[in-house]
MIZAFI-32717 format. One record per residue: residue in one letter; residue number from 1; x, y, z of N, C-alpha, C, O in turn; chain. Coordinates in Angstrom, 1 decimal. Atoms other than C-alpha are relative to their C-alpha. Example, Ala and Ser with C-alpha at 12.3 -4.5 7.8 and 13.67 -1.06 7.14 Angstrom:
2
  residu  num     n_x     n_y     n_z    ca_x    ca_y    ca_z     c_x     c_y     c_z     o_x     o_y     o_z  chaine
       A    1     0.9    -1.2     0.0    12.3    -4.5     7.8     0.9     1.2     0.0     1.9     1.2     0.7       A
       S    2    -0.9    -1.1     0.0    13.7    -1.1     7.1    -0.8     1.1     0.8    -0.3     2.2     0.9       A
% end
This chain:
195
  residu  num     n_x     n_y     n_z    ca_x    ca_y    ca_z     c_x     c_y     c_z     o_x     o_y     o_z  chaine
       M    1     0.8     0.6     1.0   -33.6    73.2    59.5     1.0    -0.6    -1.0     1.9     0.1    -1.4       A
       K    2    -0.9     0.6     1.0   -32.0    70.8    57.0    -0.5     0.6    -1.4    -1.7     0.7    -1.7       A
       S    3     0.4    -0.6     1.3   -31.9    72.5    53.6     0.2    -0.9    -1.2     1.2    -1.6    -1.3       A
       T    4    -0.2     0.7     1.2   -32.5    70.9    50.3     0.2     1.0    -1.1     0.1     2.2    -1.0       A
       Q    5    -0.3    -0.9     1.1   -31.6    72.3    46.9    -1.3     0.7    -0.4    -1.3     1.9    -0.8       A
       E    6     1.2    -0.6     0.3   -35.3    73.0    46.3    -0.3     1.1     1.0    -0.8     2.2     0.5       A
       D    7     0.2    -1.1    -1.0   -35.6    75.0    49.6     0.9     1.2    -0.3     0.5     2.3    -0.3       A
       I    8    -0.9    -1.1     0.3   -32.5    77.0    48.7    -0.4     0.8    -1.2    -0.4     2.0    -1.2       A
       K    9     0.5    -0.6     1.2   -33.8    77.7    45.2    -1.2     0.9     0.3    -1.3     2.0    -0.1       A
       K   10     1.2    -0.8    -0.3   -37.2    78.8    46.5     0.3     1.2     0.9    -0.3     2.3     0.6       A
       L   11    -0.3    -1.1    -0.8   -35.7    81.0    49.2     0.7     1.1    -0.8     0.5     2.3    -0.6       A
       R   12    -0.7    -0.9     0.9   -33.4    82.6    46.6    -1.0     0.8    -0.9    -0.9     2.0    -1.1       A
       D   13     1.0    -0.6     0.9   -36.4    83.2    44.3    -0.8     1.0     0.8    -1.2     2.0     0.3       A
       D   14     0.9    -0.9    -0.8   -38.5    84.7    47.1     0.7     1.2     0.5     0.1     2.3     0.7       A
       T   15    -0.7    -1.1    -0.7   -35.8    86.9    48.6     1.0     0.7    -0.8     1.4     1.8    -0.5       A
       G   16    -1.1    -0.5     0.8   -33.2    87.5    45.9     1.4    -0.2     0.7     2.4     0.4     0.3       A
       A   17    -1.2     0.2    -0.7   -30.5    86.3    48.3     0.9    -0.9    -0.8     0.5    -1.6    -1.7       A
       G   18    -1.0     0.9     0.6   -27.3    84.6    47.2    -0.1    -1.4     0.5    -0.8    -1.7     1.5       A
       M   19     0.2     1.4    -0.3   -27.0    80.8    47.3     0.6    -0.2     1.4    -0.1    -0.9     2.2       A
       M   20    -0.6     0.2    -1.3   -24.7    80.8    50.4    -0.8     0.6     1.1    -0.9     0.1     2.2       A
       D   21     0.8    -0.7    -1.0   -26.8    83.3    52.2    -1.3    -0.8     0.3    -1.8    -0.9     1.4       A
       A   22     1.2     0.7    -0.1   -29.9    81.3    51.5     0.2    -1.3     0.8    -0.6    -1.7     1.7       A
       K   23    -0.3     1.2    -0.7   -28.3    78.1    52.7     0.3     0.2     1.5    -0.3    -0.5     2.3       A
       K   24    -0.3    -0.3    -1.4   -27.0    79.7    55.9    -1.3     0.3     0.7    -1.5    -0.1     1.9       A
       A   25     1.2    -0.4    -0.6   -30.4    81.2    56.6    -0.9    -1.2     0.3    -1.5    -1.3     1.4       A
       L   26     0.8     1.2    -0.3   -32.1    77.8    56.3     0.6    -0.8     1.1    -0.1    -1.4     1.9       A
       E   27    -0.7     0.7    -1.1   -29.5    76.2    58.5    -0.2     0.6     1.4    -0.3    -0.1     2.4       A
       E   28     0.1    -0.8    -1.2   -29.9    78.9    61.1    -1.5     0.1     0.5    -1.7     0.5     1.6       A
       S   29     1.4    -0.2    -0.3   -33.7    78.8    61.1    -0.8    -1.4     0.2    -0.3    -2.4    -0.3       A
       E   30     0.8     1.2    -0.3   -36.4    76.3    62.3    -1.0    -0.2    -1.1    -1.3    -1.4    -1.4       A
       T   31     1.0     0.2     1.1   -38.9    77.0    59.5     0.4     0.9    -1.2     1.4     1.7    -1.1       A
       F   32    -0.3    -0.8     1.2   -38.8    78.4    56.0    -0.3     1.5     0.2     0.5     2.3    -0.2       A
       Q   33     0.4    -1.4    -0.2   -40.6    81.6    57.1     1.1     0.7     0.9     1.4     1.8     0.7       A
       D   34    -1.1    -0.6    -0.8   -37.9    82.1    59.8     1.2     0.3    -0.8     1.9     1.3    -0.6       A
       A   35    -1.1    -0.3     0.9   -35.3    81.9    57.1    -0.2     1.2    -0.8     0.7     2.0    -1.0       A
       V   36     0.3    -1.3     0.7   -37.1    84.6    55.1     0.2     1.2     0.9     0.8     2.2     0.5       A
       T   37    -0.1    -1.1    -1.0   -37.2    86.8    58.3     1.5     0.2     0.2     1.9     1.4     0.3       A
       Y   38    -1.4    -0.2    -0.2   -33.5    86.1    58.9     0.7     0.8    -1.2     1.5     1.7    -0.9       A
       L   39    -0.6    -0.8     1.1   -32.6    87.3    55.4    -0.5     1.4    -0.1     0.2     2.3    -0.5       A
       R   40     0.5    -1.3     0.0   -34.9    90.3    55.7     0.8     0.9     1.0     1.2     2.0     0.7       A
       K   41    -0.8    -0.7    -1.1   -33.0    91.3    58.9     1.4     0.3    -0.6     1.9     1.3    -0.4       A
       K   42    -1.4    -0.1     0.6   -29.7    90.7    57.1     0.0     1.1    -1.1     0.9     1.9    -1.2       A
       G   43     0.2    -1.1     1.0   -31.0    93.0    54.3     0.0     1.3     0.6     0.6     2.3     0.1       A
       H   44     0.0    -1.2    -0.7   -31.6    95.7    56.8     1.4     0.4     0.5     1.8     1.5     0.5       A
       A   45    -1.4    -0.2    -0.4   -28.0    95.3    58.1     0.8     0.5    -1.2     1.6     1.5    -1.1       A
       K   46    -0.7    -0.5     1.2   -26.7    95.7    54.5    -0.5     1.4    -0.3     0.3     2.2    -0.7       A
       L   47     0.5    -1.3     0.3   -29.0    98.7    54.1     0.7     1.0     0.8     1.0     2.1     0.4       A
       A   48    -0.6    -1.0    -0.9   -27.5   100.4    57.1     1.4     0.3    -0.4     1.9     1.4    -0.3       A
       K   49    -1.4    -0.1     0.5   -24.0    99.8    55.7     0.1     0.9    -1.2     1.0     1.7    -1.4       A
       K   50     0.0    -0.7     1.2   -24.9   101.3    52.4    -0.7     1.3     0.0    -0.6     2.1    -0.9       A
       A   51     0.8    -1.2    -0.1   -27.1   104.1    53.6     0.8     1.3    -0.1     0.3     2.3    -0.5       A
       D   52    -0.8    -1.2     0.1   -24.2   106.6    53.8     0.6     0.2    -1.4     1.1     1.3    -1.6       A
       R   53    -0.6    -0.2     1.4   -23.2   106.0    50.2    -0.9     0.9    -0.8    -2.2     0.8    -0.7       A
       V   54     0.7    -1.0     0.7   -24.3   108.7    47.8    -0.8    -0.7    -1.1    -0.3    -1.5    -1.9       A
       A   55     0.9     0.5     1.1   -27.3   107.9    45.5    -0.4     1.1    -0.9    -1.4     1.8    -0.6       A
       K   56     0.3    -1.1     0.8   -27.2   110.4    42.7    -0.7    -0.4    -1.4    -1.2     0.4    -2.1       A
       E   57     0.6     0.5     1.2   -28.4   108.2    39.8    -1.4    -0.5     0.3    -1.9    -0.3     1.4       A
       G   58     1.3     0.5    -0.2   -31.8   106.6    39.4    -0.9     0.4    -1.1    -0.5     0.4    -2.3       A
       M   59     1.0    -0.3     1.1   -35.0   107.5    37.6    -1.2     0.7     0.6    -1.4     0.7     1.8       A
       I   60     1.3    -0.6    -0.4   -38.1   109.5    37.7    -1.1    -0.8    -0.8    -1.0    -0.9    -2.0       A
       T   61     1.1     0.8     0.6   -41.2   107.4    37.0    -1.3     0.6     0.3    -1.5     1.3     1.2       A
       S   62     1.3    -0.4    -0.3   -44.8   108.0    36.7    -1.0    -1.2     0.0    -0.7    -2.2    -0.6       A
       Y   63     1.0     1.0     0.0   -47.9   106.0    37.4    -1.3     0.6     0.0    -1.6     1.6     0.7       A
       I   64     1.4    -0.5     0.1   -51.5   106.7    36.4    -0.9    -1.1     0.3    -0.8    -2.3    -0.1       A
       H   65     0.9     1.0    -0.5   -54.3   104.9    38.1    -1.4     0.5    -0.1    -1.7     1.7    -0.3       A
       A   66     1.4    -0.3    -0.1   -58.1   104.7    38.2    -0.5     0.8    -1.2    -1.2     1.8    -1.1       A
       G   67     0.5    -0.7     1.2   -58.8   105.7    34.6     0.5     1.4    -0.2    -0.2     2.2    -0.7       A
       G   68    -0.6    -1.3     0.2   -56.5   108.7    34.7    -0.5     1.0     1.1    -0.3     2.2     0.9       A
       K   69     0.5    -0.9    -1.1   -58.0   110.1    38.0     1.1     0.2     1.1     1.0     1.2     1.8       A
       V   70    -1.0    -0.1    -1.0   -54.9   109.5    40.2     1.4    -0.2    -0.8     1.5    -1.1    -1.5       A
       G   71    -1.3     0.1     0.6   -51.3   110.1    39.1     1.1     0.2     1.0     1.0     1.0     2.0       A
       V   72    -1.1    -0.1    -0.9   -47.9   109.8    40.8     1.3     0.2    -0.8     1.5    -0.4    -1.9       A
       L   73    -1.4    -0.1     0.4   -44.4   111.1    40.0     0.9    -0.3     1.1     0.7     0.1     2.2       A
       L   74    -0.9     0.5    -1.1   -41.6   109.5    41.9     1.5     0.1    -0.5     1.8    -0.3    -1.6       A
       E   75    -1.5     0.1     0.3   -37.8   110.0    42.0     0.6    -1.0     1.0     0.5    -0.9     2.2       A
       L   76    -0.7     1.0    -0.7   -36.0   106.9    43.1     1.4     0.0    -0.4     1.8    -0.1    -1.6       A
       N   77    -1.4    -0.1     0.3   -32.3   107.1    43.4     0.8    -1.3     0.4     0.4    -2.0     1.3       A
       C   78    -1.0     1.0    -0.3   -29.4   104.6    43.4     1.4     0.5    -0.3     1.5     1.7    -0.5       A
       E   79    -1.4    -0.5     0.1   -25.6   104.8    43.1     0.5     0.1    -1.4     1.3     1.0    -1.7       A
       T   80    -0.5     0.1     1.3   -25.0   103.9    39.5    -1.0     0.0    -1.1    -2.2    -0.5    -0.8       A
       D   81     1.0     0.1     1.1   -26.7   104.3    36.1    -0.2    -1.5    -0.4    -1.2    -1.8    -1.0       A
       F   82     0.1     1.5     0.3   -26.0   100.5    35.6    -1.2    -0.5     0.8    -2.1    -1.2     0.2       A
       V   83     1.2     0.5    -0.7   -28.5    99.7    38.4    -1.3     0.8    -0.4    -2.3     0.1    -0.4       A
       A   84     1.1    -0.8     0.4   -30.8   102.5    37.3    -0.7    -0.6    -1.2    -1.9    -0.5    -1.4       A
       R   85     0.5     0.6     1.2   -31.2   100.7    34.0    -0.5    -1.5     0.2    -1.0    -2.1    -0.7       A
       N   86     0.3     1.4    -0.4   -31.7    97.3    35.8    -1.6    -0.1     0.1    -2.2     0.7     0.6       A
       T   87     1.4     0.2     0.0   -35.2    95.9    35.3    -0.6    -0.1     1.4    -1.7     0.4     1.7       A
       E   88     0.5     0.2    -1.4   -35.6    95.0    39.0    -0.1     1.4     0.7    -1.0     1.6     1.4       A
       F   89     0.1    -1.3    -0.6   -34.8    98.6    40.0    -1.2     0.8    -0.6    -2.0     1.4     0.2       A
       Q   90     1.2    -0.6     0.6   -37.4    99.9    37.5    -1.3    -0.5     0.5    -2.2     0.2     0.6       A
       E   91     1.3     0.7    -0.5   -40.0    97.4    38.7    -0.2     0.6     1.4    -1.4     0.8     1.8       A
       L   92     0.1    -0.5    -1.4   -39.3    98.6    42.3    -0.6     1.4    -0.1    -1.5     1.8     0.7       A
       A   93     0.5    -1.3     0.1   -39.9   102.2    41.2    -1.5     0.0    -0.4    -2.2     0.8     0.2       A
       N   94     1.5     0.1     0.4   -43.2   101.3    39.5    -0.8    -0.5     1.2    -1.9     0.0     1.4       A
       E   95     0.8     0.5    -1.1   -44.3    99.3    42.6    -0.2     1.1     1.1    -1.3     1.2     1.7       A
       I   96     0.1    -1.1    -1.0   -43.5   102.2    44.9    -1.0     1.1    -0.5    -1.8     1.6     0.3       A
       A   97     0.9    -1.0     0.6   -45.4   104.6    42.6    -1.4    -0.5     0.1    -2.3     0.3     0.4       A
       L   98     1.3     0.6    -0.1   -48.4   102.3    42.5    -0.5     0.1     1.5    -1.6     0.4     1.7       A
       H   99     0.3    -0.1    -1.4   -48.3   102.1    46.3    -0.4     1.4     0.4    -1.4     1.6     1.2       A
       I  100     0.3    -1.4    -0.3   -48.2   105.9    46.6    -1.4     0.4    -0.5    -2.2     1.0     0.2       A
       A  101     1.3    -0.3     0.6   -51.3   106.1    44.3    -1.1    -0.6     0.9    -2.1     0.0     1.1       A
       A  102     1.1     0.7    -0.8   -53.2   103.6    46.5     0.0     0.5     1.5    -1.1     0.6     2.0       A
       A  103    -0.1    -0.3    -1.4   -52.0   104.6    50.0     0.1     1.4     0.4    -0.1     1.7     1.6       A
       S  104     0.0    -1.5    -0.3   -51.7   108.4    49.8     0.9     0.4     1.1     0.4     1.1     2.0       A
       P  105    -0.9    -0.6    -1.1   -48.6   109.0    52.0     0.2     1.5    -0.2     0.0     2.0    -1.3       A
       L  106    -0.3    -1.5     0.1   -47.8   112.6    52.8     1.5     0.3     0.0     1.9     1.4    -0.5       A
       Y  107    -1.4    -0.3    -0.2   -44.1   112.3    53.6     0.8    -1.3    -0.4     0.3    -2.4    -0.4       A
       V  108    -0.8     1.1     0.4   -41.2   110.1    52.4     0.5    -0.7     1.3     0.4    -1.9     1.4       A
       N  109    -0.5     0.7    -1.3   -39.7   109.5    56.0    -0.5     0.9     1.2    -1.1     1.9     1.0       A
       R  110     0.4    -0.7    -1.3   -40.3   110.5    59.6     0.6     1.4     0.2     0.0     2.2     0.8       A
       E  111    -0.7    -1.3    -0.1   -37.8   113.3    59.4    -0.8     1.2    -0.7    -0.6     2.3    -0.3       A
       E  112     0.8    -1.1     0.8   -40.1   115.2    56.9    -1.3     0.4     0.7    -1.8     1.4     0.4       A
       V  113     1.2    -0.4    -0.7   -43.1   115.2    59.3     0.2     1.2     0.8     1.1     1.2     1.7       A
       P  114    -0.2    -1.2    -0.8   -43.4   118.7    60.7    -0.3    -0.2     1.5    -1.2    -1.0     1.9       A
       A  115     0.1     0.1    -1.4   -43.0   119.0    64.4    -1.4     0.4     0.5    -1.9    -0.3     1.5       A
       N  116     1.3    -0.4    -0.5   -46.3   120.8    64.8    -1.1    -1.1    -0.3    -2.0    -1.2     0.4       A
       A  117     0.9     1.1     0.3   -48.1   117.9    63.1     0.1    -1.1     1.0    -0.9    -1.7     1.5       A
       I  118    -0.2     1.0    -1.0   -46.6   115.5    65.6    -0.6     0.5     1.3    -1.2    -0.3     2.0       A
       D  119     0.5    -0.6    -1.2   -47.4   117.8    68.5    -1.6     0.0     0.0    -2.2    -0.4     1.0       A
       N  120     1.5     0.1     0.1   -51.1   118.0    67.3    -0.5    -1.4     0.2    -1.5    -1.6     0.9       A
       E  121     0.4     1.4    -0.2   -51.3   114.2    67.1     0.1    -0.4     1.4    -0.8    -1.0     2.0       A
       K  122    -0.2     0.3    -1.4   -49.9   113.9    70.6    -1.0     0.6     0.9    -1.5    -0.1     1.8       A
       Q  123     1.1    -0.6    -0.8   -52.4   116.3    72.0    -1.3    -0.7    -0.2    -2.0    -0.9     0.8       A
       V  124     1.3     0.7     0.2   -55.3   114.4    70.4     0.1    -1.4     0.8    -0.8    -1.8     1.5       A
       Y  125    -0.2     1.3    -0.7   -53.8   111.1    71.8     0.0     0.1     1.5    -0.6    -0.7     2.2       A
       L  126     0.0    -0.2    -1.4   -53.2   112.5    75.2    -1.5     0.2     0.6    -1.8    -0.3     1.6       A
       E  127     1.4    -0.2    -0.4   -56.9   113.6    75.4    -0.7    -1.4     0.0    -1.5    -1.6     0.8       A
       Q  128     0.6     1.3     0.1   -57.9   110.0    74.3     0.4    -0.9     1.2    -0.4    -1.8     1.6       A
       V  129    -0.5     0.9    -1.1   -55.8   108.4    77.1     0.0     0.6     1.4     0.6     0.0     2.3       A
       K  130     0.0    -0.7    -1.3   -56.4   110.8    79.9    -0.6    -0.8     1.2    -0.2    -0.6     2.3       A
       D  131     0.6     0.8    -1.0   -58.5   108.3    81.8     0.7    -1.3     0.3     0.4    -2.0     1.2       A
       K  132    -0.8     1.2    -0.2   -55.9   105.5    81.5     1.0     0.3     1.2     1.3     1.4     1.5       A
       P  133    -1.1    -0.2    -1.1   -53.4   104.8    84.4     1.2     0.7    -0.6     1.6     0.5    -1.7       A
       E  134    -1.2    -0.8     0.4   -50.4   107.0    84.3     1.1    -0.8    -0.6     1.7    -0.4    -1.7       A
       N  135    -1.1     0.8     0.5   -47.9   104.2    83.7    -0.3    -0.6    -1.4     0.6    -1.0    -2.1       A
       M  136     0.3     0.5     1.3   -49.8   103.1    80.6    -0.1     1.1    -1.1     0.0     0.7    -2.3       A
       R  137     0.2    -1.1     1.0   -50.2   106.5    78.9     1.1     0.1    -1.0     0.8     0.2    -2.2       A
       E  138    -1.1    -0.1     0.9   -46.7   106.7    77.4     0.0    -1.1    -1.0     0.3    -0.9    -2.2       A
       Q  139     0.0     1.2     0.9   -46.9   103.2    76.0    -1.1     0.1    -1.0    -0.9    -0.2    -2.2       A
       I  140     1.1    -0.1     0.9   -50.3   103.8    74.5     0.3     1.2    -1.0     0.0     1.1    -2.2       A
       L  141    -0.3    -1.1     0.8   -49.2   107.2    73.2     1.1    -0.4    -1.1     0.9     0.0    -2.3       A
       G  142    -1.0     0.4     1.0   -46.1   105.6    71.5    -0.6    -0.9    -1.1    -0.3    -0.8    -2.2       A
       G  143     0.6     0.9     0.9   -48.3   102.9    69.9    -0.9     0.8    -1.0    -0.9     0.5    -2.2       A
       K  144     0.8    -0.8     0.9   -50.7   105.5    68.5     0.8     0.9    -0.9     0.4     1.1    -2.1       A
       L  145    -0.9    -0.8     0.8   -47.9   107.6    67.2     0.6    -0.9    -1.1     0.7    -0.4    -2.3       A
       E  146    -0.5     0.9     1.0   -46.5   104.6    65.4    -1.0    -0.3    -1.1    -0.7    -0.3    -2.3       A
       K  147     1.1     0.2     0.9   -49.9   104.0    63.8    -0.1     1.3    -0.9    -0.4     1.2    -2.1       A
       Y  148     0.1    -1.2     0.8   -49.9   107.7    62.7     1.1     0.0    -1.1     0.8     0.3    -2.3       A
       Y  149    -1.1     0.1     1.0   -46.5   107.2    61.0    -0.3    -1.0    -1.1     0.0    -0.7    -2.3       A
       E  150     0.4     1.0     1.0   -47.8   104.1    59.2    -1.0     0.6    -1.0    -1.1     0.1    -2.1       A
       Q  151     1.0    -0.6     0.9   -50.6   106.3    57.8     0.6     1.0    -1.0     0.2     1.1    -2.1       A
       V  152    -0.4    -1.2     0.8   -48.6   109.3    56.6     1.4    -0.1    -0.6     1.8     0.7    -1.5       A
       V  153    -1.4     0.1     0.4   -45.0   108.2    56.1     0.2    -1.2    -1.0     0.0    -2.4    -0.6       A
       L  154    -0.2     1.1     1.0   -44.2   106.2    52.9     0.8    -1.1     0.4     0.3    -2.3     0.3       A
       L  155    -0.9     1.1    -0.3   -41.3   104.2    54.2    -0.6    -0.9     1.1    -0.2    -2.1     1.2       A
       D  156     0.6     0.7    -1.1   -43.4   103.1    57.3    -1.3    -0.7    -0.4    -1.8    -1.4     0.4       A
       Q  157     1.3     0.5     0.3   -46.5   102.2    55.4     0.1    -1.5    -0.4     1.1    -1.9    -1.0       A
       P  158     0.1     1.4     0.5   -47.5    98.5    54.9    -0.2     0.0    -1.5    -1.0     0.8    -2.0       A
       Y  159     0.1     0.1     1.5   -47.0    97.6    51.2    -1.3    -0.5    -0.4    -1.8    -1.5     0.1       A
       V  160     1.4     0.4     0.4   -50.4    97.4    49.5    -0.1    -1.4    -0.6    -1.2    -2.0    -0.4       A
       R  161     0.1     1.3     0.6   -49.6    94.2    47.7     0.4    -1.1     1.1     0.0    -2.3     0.9       A
       D  162    -0.3     0.9    -1.1   -48.2    92.5    50.9     0.2     0.7     1.3     1.2     1.2     1.7       A
       P  163     0.0    -0.8    -1.3   -49.2    94.2    54.2     1.0    -0.5     1.1     1.2     0.2     2.1       A
       E  164    -1.0     0.5    -1.0   -46.7    92.0    56.1     1.3     0.7    -0.2     2.2     0.7     0.8       A
       K  165    -1.2    -0.7     0.3   -43.9    94.1    54.5    -0.3     1.5     0.1    -1.4     1.9    -0.3       A
       K  166     0.1    -1.4     0.1   -43.4    97.8    54.9     0.8     0.4    -1.3     1.6    -0.3    -1.8       A
       I  167    -0.7    -0.5     1.2   -42.1    99.9    52.0     1.5     0.0     0.2     2.3    -0.3    -0.7       A
       K  168    -1.4     0.1    -0.3   -38.7   100.2    53.7     0.5    -1.4    -0.1     1.7    -1.6    -0.4       A
       D  169    -0.4     1.4     0.1   -38.6    96.4    53.8     0.2    -0.4    -1.5     1.1    -1.1    -1.9       A
       L  170     0.0     0.2     1.4   -39.3    96.3    50.1     1.3     0.5    -0.6     2.0    -0.1    -1.4       A
       I  171    -1.3    -0.7     0.5   -36.4    98.7    49.4     1.2    -0.8     0.6     2.2    -1.0    -0.2       A
       A  172    -1.1     0.7    -0.6   -34.1    96.8    51.8     0.3    -1.3    -0.7     1.4    -1.7    -0.9       A
       E  173    -0.2     1.2     0.7   -34.7    93.6    49.9     0.8     0.3    -1.3     1.7    -0.5    -1.7       A
       K  174    -0.7    -0.3     1.3   -33.6    95.3    46.6     1.4     0.5     0.3     2.3     0.2    -0.5       A
       V  175    -1.3    -0.4    -0.4   -30.6    96.9    48.4     0.9    -1.3     0.1     2.0    -1.3    -0.4       A
       G  176    -0.8     1.2    -0.2   -29.5    93.4    49.4     0.2    -0.7    -1.3     1.3    -1.3    -1.5       A
       K  177    -0.1     0.7     1.3   -30.1    92.0    45.9     0.9     0.8    -1.0     1.7     0.1    -1.6       A
       L  178    -0.7    -0.8     1.1   -28.7    94.9    43.8     1.4     0.5     0.6     2.2     0.9    -0.2       A
       G  179    -1.3    -0.4    -0.6   -25.9    95.8    46.3     0.3     1.5     0.0     1.4     1.9     0.1       A
       E  180    -0.1    -1.5     0.0   -26.5    99.6    46.1    -0.9     0.6     1.0    -2.0     0.1     1.2       A
       N  181     0.9    -0.9    -0.8   -28.0   102.3    48.3    -1.1     0.4    -0.9    -0.9     0.9    -2.0       A
       I  182     1.2    -0.4     0.7   -31.6   102.9    47.1    -0.8     0.9     0.9    -1.0     0.6     2.1       A
       Q  183     0.7    -0.9    -0.8   -33.5   105.9    48.3    -1.2     0.7    -0.8    -1.0     1.0    -2.0       A
       V  184     1.1    -0.8     0.6   -36.9   107.5    47.6     0.4     1.5     0.3     0.5     1.8     1.5       A
       R  185    -0.4    -1.3    -0.2   -35.9   111.1    47.1    -1.2     0.9     0.2    -1.3     1.7     1.2       A
       K  186     1.3    -0.7    -0.2   -39.4   112.6    46.6    -1.1    -0.5    -0.9    -0.8    -1.3    -1.8       A
       F  187     1.1     0.4     0.8   -42.8   112.1    45.2    -1.1     1.1     0.0    -1.1     1.9     0.8       A
       A  188     1.2    -0.9     0.1   -45.9   114.0    44.1    -1.2    -0.9    -0.4    -1.1    -1.7    -1.4       A
       R  189     1.2     0.7     0.3   -49.4   112.5    44.1    -1.1     1.0    -0.4    -1.3     2.0     0.3       A
       F  190     1.0    -0.9     0.5   -52.1   114.1    42.0    -1.3    -0.7    -0.1    -1.4    -1.9    -0.5       A
       V  191     1.4     0.6     0.1   -55.9   113.5    42.2    -0.8     1.0    -0.8    -0.8     2.2    -0.5       A
       L  192     0.8    -0.9     0.8   -58.1   114.9    39.5    -1.1     0.8     0.8    -1.8     0.2     1.6       A
       G  193     1.0    -0.8    -0.6   -60.2   117.8    40.7     0.4     0.5     1.4    -0.4     1.2     2.0       A
       S  194    -0.4    -0.5    -1.3   -58.3   118.3    44.0     1.1     1.0     0.0     1.8     1.2    -1.0       A
       E  195    -1.0    -1.0     0.0   -56.1   121.1    45.0     1.2    -0.4     0.9     2.2     0.4     1.0       A
% end
């Protein structure tokens, strides 16, 4: 795709990519949306490189929703206090806390899901697919398990403001833009009157 200055600017505004990255993405892609996808994939590559770096700084933020009936505490970590004080980092923390209030995840990542919970889900799904052909069962089981993760794992959930993105994509975009490892360490969701 031929890139114009307006296209480059819009792509940078939409993704937070640098000028040369935006230009290259447009040149490598057939449509504007393909360029966005290209940059999102590149953001995941950057995320993988930065994932091993220690993230000890960050912030604890709170979000109160529904007239004080739902509340969230979230610890979001980064590598430096400079980024922790950055407005974009703080906005990301607030957006993730809002998402937690709305979507009710139970775990931060797949590794936190207890093995017995996964085994229980598999048993339910195996019962549901017992009449399906043998060669289709594993594929259906895998799809159902992915849906389960999307319901209970924060990083795998579709972002409430843009269901085309998952929370891990939202974080990957900020990693690409801010240049630091960003991790959700933990969260707590409170609902008035529940235990």
